[in-house]
C-alpha positions as CSV (number, residue, x, y, z in Angstrom):
1,X,-38.3,2.8,15.4
2,X,-35.3,0.9,14.1
3,X,-34.5,1.0,10.4
4,X,-31.5,-0.1,8.5
5,X,-29.6,2.4,6.4
6,X,-30.4,0.5,3.2
7,X,-34.2,0.6,3.7
8,X,-36.0,1.6,0.5
9,X,-37.9,4.9,0.2
10,X,-41.7,5.0,0.1
11,X,-42.1,1.8,2.1
12,X,-43.7,2.7,5.5
13,X,-41.4,2.5,8.4
14,X,-44.2,3.3,10.9
15,X,-48.0,3.4,10.6
16,X,-49.3,5.9,13.0
17,X,-52.9,6.2,14.2
18,X,-54.8,8.8,16.1
19,X,-58.5,9.0,17.2
20,X,-60.8,12.0,17.8
21,X,-63.8,11.6,20.1
22,X,-65.8,13.9,18.0
23,X,-68.3,12.6,15.4
24,X,-68.7,13.1,11.7
25,X,-66.2,15.3,9.9
26,X,-64.9,16.6,13.2
27,X,-63.6,13.1,13.9
28,X,-61.3,13.1,10.9
29,X,-57.6,13.2,11.8
30,X,-55.0,14.6,9.5
31,X,-51.2,14.1,9.8
32,X,-48.4,16.4,8.9
33,X,-44.6,16.5,9.3
34,X,-43.6,19.4,11.6
35,X,-39.8,18.9,11.6
36,X,-36.8,16.6,11.9
37,X,-33.9,16.8,14.3
38,X,-31.2,17.0,13.1
39,X,-32.6,18.8,10.0
40,X,-33.4,16.4,7.1
41,X,-35.6,16.0,4.1
42,X,-35.5,12.2,4.3
43,X,-38.9,11.7,5.9
44,X,-42.5,12.2,4.8
45,X,-45.9,11.5,6.4
46,X,-49.1,10.5,4.6
47,X,-51.8,13.1,5.3
48,X,-54.6,10.6,5.7
49,X,-53.0,7.3,6.8
50,X,-50.3,8.6,9.1
51,X,-47.7,6.3,7.4
52,X,-44.2,7.5,8.0
53,X,-41.8,6.7,5.2
54,X,-38.5,7.8,3.6
55,X,-38.0,10.1,0.6
56,X,-34.4,9.0,0.2
57,X,-32.1,6.3,1.8
58,X,-30.5,7.1,5.1
59,X,-26.8,6.8,5.9
60,X,-25.7,5.6,9.3
61,X,-22.3,7.2,8.7
62,X,-24.0,10.6,8.6
63,X,-26.5,10.2,11.4
64,X,-27.7,7.3,13.6
65,X,-30.6,8.9,15.4
66,X,-33.3,11.3,14.1
67,X,-36.3,12.8,16.1
68,X,-39.3,13.1,13.7
69,X,-42.0,15.5,15.0
70,X,-45.5,14.7,13.6
71,X,-48.7,16.7,14.1
72,X,-52.1,15.1,14.3
73,X,-54.9,17.5,13.9
74,X,-58.6,17.8,13.1
75,X,-57.8,19.8,9.9
76,X,-60.4,22.4,8.9
77,X,-62.7,21.8,11.9
78,X,-63.1,24.6,14.3
79,X,-61.8,25.2,16.8
80,X,-58.5,23.8,15.6
81,X,-57.2,20.9,17.7
82,X,-53.8,19.3,17.4
83,X,-51.4,17.0,19.2
84,X,-47.6,16.6,18.6
85,X,-45.7,13.4,18.8
86,X,-41.9,12.8,18.7
87,X,-40.7,9.6,17.0
88,X,-37.2,8.4,17.5
89,X,-35.7,6.8,14.4
90,X,-32.6,4.7,15.0
91,X,-30.6,4.1,11.8
92,X,-28.9,0.7,11.9
93,X,-25.6,0.3,10.3
94,X,-25.1,-2.2,7.5
95,X,-21.8,-3.3,6.0
96,X,-21.9,-1.1,3.0
97,X,-18.4,0.4,3.0
98,X,-15.4,-1.5,1.7
99,X,-12.2,-1.1,3.7
100,X,-9.6,0.8,1.8
101,X,-5.9,1.5,1.9
102,X,-4.7,5.1,1.6
103,X,-2.7,3.9,-1.5
104,X,-3.0,1.0,-3.9
105,X,0.7,0.3,-3.7
106,X,3.5,0.9,-1.2
107,X,7.3,0.7,-1.6
108,X,9.9,0.2,1.2
109,X,13.6,-0.7,1.4
110,X,15.0,-3.3,3.7
111,X,18.6,-4.2,4.4
112,X,19.8,-7.6,3.3
113,X,21.1,-8.0,6.9
114,X,17.6,-7.4,8.4
115,X,17.0,-9.8,11.3
116,X,14.0,-12.1,11.6
117,X,11.3,-10.3,13.5
118,X,12.3,-6.8,12.4
119,X,9.6,-4.5,11.1
120,X,9.5,-4.1,7.3
121,X,6.4,-1.9,6.7
122,X,3.1,-0.8,8.1
123,X,0.0,-0.7,6.0
124,X,-3.2,1.0,7.3
125,X,-6.7,0.6,5.9
126,X,-9.8,2.4,6.9
127,X,-13.5,1.4,7.0
128,X,-16.1,4.1,7.1
129,X,-19.0,2.0,8.5
130,X,-20.6,3.5,11.6
131,X,-20.4,0.6,14.0
132,X,-17.4,-1.1,15.3
133,X,-18.7,-4.5,14.2
134,X,-18.6,-3.5,10.6
135,X,-15.5,-1.3,10.6
136,X,-12.9,-3.5,12.3
137,X,-10.3,-4.3,9.8
138,X,-8.0,-7.4,9.8
139,X,-4.9,-7.9,7.6
140,X,-3.4,-10.8,5.8
141,X,-0.8,-11.5,3.1
142,X,-2.6,-13.4,0.3
143,X,0.0,-13.6,-2.4
144,X,3.3,-12.4,-3.8
145,X,6.8,-13.4,-4.4
146,X,8.4,-15.5,-1.6
147,X,5.5,-14.4,0.7
148,X,6.5,-17.0,3.3
149,X,9.5,-14.9,4.2
150,X,7.1,-12.3,5.7
151,X,4.3,-12.2,8.2
152,X,1.8,-9.5,9.1
153,X,0.0,-8.6,12.3
154,X,-3.6,-9.1,11.5
155,X,-4.7,-6.2,13.8
156,X,-2.1,-3.5,13.2
157,X,-1.1,-4.2,9.6
158,X,2.6,-4.2,10.5
159,X,4.7,-6.5,8.2
160,X,7.6,-8.3,9.7
161,X,10.5,-10.4,8.4
162,X,9.5,-14.0,9.2
163,X,12.6,-15.8,7.7
164,X,16.1,-14.6,6.6
165,X,16.2,-12.9,3.3
166,X,17.7,-14.5,0.3
167,X,20.7,-12.3,-0.6
168,X,20.3,-13.1,-4.3
169,X,16.8,-11.5,-4.4
170,X,16.7,-7.9,-5.3
171,X,13.1,-7.2,-4.4
172,X,9.9,-8.8,-3.2
173,X,6.2,-8.1,-4.0
174,X,3.4,-8.9,-1.6
175,X,-0.3,-8.6,-1.9
176,X,-1.9,-7.5,1.4
177,X,-5.6,-7.8,2.0
178,X,-7.7,-5.7,4.4
179,X,-11.0,-7.4,5.4
180,X,-13.8,-5.9,7.6
181,X,-15.8,-7.8,10.2
182,X,-19.2,-7.3,8.6
183,X,-21.5,-10.0,7.3
184,X,-20.8,-10.7,4.6
185,X,-17.3,-9.3,4.9
186,X,-15.9,-6.8,2.4
187,X,-12.2,-6.6,1.4
188,X,-9.7,-4.8,-0.7
189,X,-6.0,-5.3,-1.6
190,X,-2.8,-3.3,-1.8
191,X,0.6,-4.2,-3.2
192,X,3.8,-3.9,-1.2
193,X,7.1,-3.6,-3.1
194,X,10.1,-4.4,-0.9
195,X,13.6,-3.5,-2.3
196,X,16.5,-5.3,-0.8
197,X,19.5,-3.0,-0.1
198,X,22.6,-5.0,-0.6
199,X,25.5,-3.8,1.5
200,X,29.0,-3.9,0.0
201,X,30.5,-6.5,2.2
202,X,33.3,-7.8,-0.1
203,X,35.8,-6.3,-2.4
204,X,36.0,-7.6,-6.0
205,X,38.6,-10.3,-6.6
206,X,40.5,-11.8,-9.5
207,X,40.2,-15.5,-10.1
208,X,43.7,-15.5,-11.6
209,X,46.7,-13.7,-10.2
210,X,49.2,-13.0,-11.3
211,X,48.4,-12.6,-15.0
212,X,51.2,-13.3,-17.5
213,X,50.9,-11.9,-21.1
214,X,53.2,-11.7,-24.0
215,X,53.6,-9.3,-26.9
216,X,55.9,-9.3,-29.8
217,X,58.5,-6.5,-30.0
218,X,57.8,-3.8,-32.6
219,X,54.0,-4.3,-32.4
220,X,52.4,-0.9,-32.7
221,X,50.9,1.1,-29.8
222,X,47.4,0.2,-28.8
223,X,47.9,-3.5,-29.5
224,X,45.6,-5.7,-27.4
225,X,47.8,-7.7,-25.0
226,X,45.2,-9.6,-22.9
227,X,42.3,-9.2,-20.6
228,X,41.9,-9.3,-16.8
229,X,38.6,-10.1,-15.1
230,X,37.3,-9.6,-11.5
231,X,34.2,-10.9,-9.7
232,X,32.2,-9.6,-6.8
233,X,30.6,-11.9,-4.1
234,X,28.0,-9.1,-3.4
235,X,26.4,-9.9,-6.8
236,X,27.4,-6.5,-8.0
237,X,29.1,-6.0,-11.3
238,X,32.6,-4.7,-11.3
239,X,32.4,-1.0,-12.1
240,X,35.8,-0.3,-13.5
241,X,39.4,-1.4,-13.9
242,X,42.5,0.8,-13.5
243,X,46.3,0.5,-13.4
244,X,48.3,1.4,-10.3
245,X,50.7,4.3,-10.8
246,X,53.3,2.7,-8.6
247,X,56.6,2.2,-10.3
248,X,57.3,3.3,-13.8
249,X,56.2,0.3,-15.9
250,X,52.5,1.3,-15.9
251,X,53.3,4.2,-18.3
252,X,53.9,1.7,-21.1
253,X,50.3,0.3,-20.9
254,X,46.7,1.3,-20.8
255,X,43.5,-0.5,-19.7
256,X,39.9,-0.3,-20.8
257,X,38.2,0.7,-17.5
258,X,35.0,-1.2,-18.5
259,X,36.2,-4.4,-20.0
260,X,39.6,-5.0,-18.3
261,X,41.4,-5.3,-21.7
262,X,45.0,-4.4,-21.5
263,X,46.8,-2.5,-24.4
264,X,50.3,-1.4,-25.2
265,X,50.9,2.3,-25.0
266,X,53.9,2.2,-27.3
267,X,56.0,-0.2,-29.4
268,X,58.4,-2.4,-27.4
269,X,62.1,-3.4,-27.9
270,X,63.1,-6.6,-26.1
271,X,66.8,-5.6,-26.4
272,X,66.0,-2.6,-24.2
273,X,63.6,-4.3,-21.8
274,X,61.9,-7.6,-22.0
275,X,59.9,-7.9,-18.8
276,X,57.4,-5.4,-17.3
277,X,55.6,-5.5,-14.0
278,X,52.3,-3.6,-13.5
279,X,49.6,-3.7,-10.9
280,X,45.9,-3.6,-11.9
281,X,42.9,-3.2,-9.6
282,X,39.2,-3.5,-9.9
283,X,36.5,-1.3,-8.3
284,X,32.9,-2.4,-7.6
285,X,29.8,-0.3,-7.9
286,X,28.7,-0.5,-4.3
287,X,27.4,2.6,-2.5
288,X,30.8,2.7,-0.7
289,X,33.0,1.3,-3.6
290,X,35.7,-1.3,-2.7
């Protein structure tokens, strides 16, 4: 007997009949359930009609084959006569399990210099249906930010870089779908977050060099003289500014390490010295600062 795992209880899956050559009450046949292999309480037999039915739905993911042992007897008649019959019940799988990812979201890092064709991530989904036809999973990218830059192997779930990364992008978000091969197919989604690791390729640079500033003599210490500003091609903010301690002129000045604003460290006298030369540098905030 073949029965799908979503068959409803109480509906006969097999109508058995047996005959007894005796006459009268001795010809009556009664049916009873002797046992089920493997052990299960999912089956029942009607005493009078011999109809075999379910008491609860079956699950092909638990068991795909049962042997139901039914007894046909003459009941109270004496001497007692009985015959056993074995019924094989094949449980047919239906597509009742949705494929699922082990996590609803994944996060990976990728270098901004990653080459086209390199592996970015691998997402794995599982389908608990019993048969291969219903449990095969295929993968696709169905949405996200700049999804055209990436591709996915529909069989393995491995995500690859399809086009060169945009170095201005800090991250990408992809929606990956897993779909089974059932009819109708079932599907689920997971989100893949991709962070782009920018390498520190370039040192910061000043748009203007040298800088020339003026300050009146006798101005008090901590007077703002001017501001220097550096930039970084790596799209990283300049982390700090500092003055070089080469020579002796740097001792007459101070600099705000965050803003690049230059201040006097004391009052000046042009009759003593009118021109000062100092060297400033900028440091970026890369992993390996430059």
